[in-house]
C-alpha positions in Angstrom: 77.6 -206.0 2.6 79.0 -208.8 4.6 77.2 -211.5 2.6 78.4 -210.0 -0.6 82.1 -210.1 0.6 81.9 -213.6 1.7 80.3 -214.7 -1.7 83.1 -212.8 -3.6 85.7 -214.5 -1.4 84.3 -217.8 -2.0 84.2 -217.3 -5.8 87.8 -216.2 -5.7 88.8 -219.3 -3.9 86.9 -221.5 -6.4 88.6 -219.5 -9.1 92.0 -220.4 -7.7 91.0 -224.0 -7.3 90.0 -224.3 -10.8 93.2 -223.0 -12.0 95.1 -225.3 -9.8 93.0 -228.3 -11.0 93.6 -227.2 -14.6 97.4 -227.1 -14.1 97.5 -230.6 -12.5 95.4 -232.1 -15.2 97.1 -230.4 -18.1 98.6 -232.8 -20.7 102.0 -231.0 -20.9 105.0 -233.3 -21.0 106.6 -231.8 -18.0 108.0 -233.7 -14.8 105.7 -234.2 -11.9 107.8 -231.7 -9.7 107.2 -229.0 -12.3 103.5 -229.8 -12.5 103.2 -229.6 -8.8 105.0 -226.2 -8.8 102.6 -225.1 -11.5 99.6 -226.2 -9.5 100.8 -224.5 -6.2 101.4 -221.3 -8.1 98.0 -221.6 -9.7 96.5 -222.1 -6.3 98.3 -219.1 -4.6 98.2 -216.7 -7.5 95.1 -217.8 -9.5 95.3 -217.1 -13.2 98.2 -214.9 -12.9 100.3 -217.8 -11.5 98.8 -220.2 -14.1 99.7 -218.2 -17.1 103.0 -217.0 -15.7 104.3 -220.6 -15.4 102.6 -221.6 -18.7 104.6 -219.0 -20.4 107.8 -220.6 -19.0 107.0 -224.0 -20.5 108.5 -224.4 -24.0 105.6 -224.7 -26.5 106.6 -228.1 -27.8 106.1 -229.6 -24.4 102.6 -228.1 -24.1 99.8 -230.4 -25.2 96.6 -229.2 -26.8 94.7 -226.6 -25.1 
C-alpha cells in the first residue's frame, strides 16, 4: 500500500512538471511574465491550471498546438 501511494504521488508530480514544461515551451505570443504565471499555475494545479490559463489567452496569440 505504501509503495503504491509513493508511486502514484511521484507520477502526479511528473504530470504537473510536464504541464509546467509544456506551458513554458509553448510558442504562444505572450509576455514572459504571463508565460511564467502560466507555468506556475501548471506546476501547482497540473492540467487544470494549464487549461484554465490557456482559456484566458486570445486564440490569435496561441501558436500551433
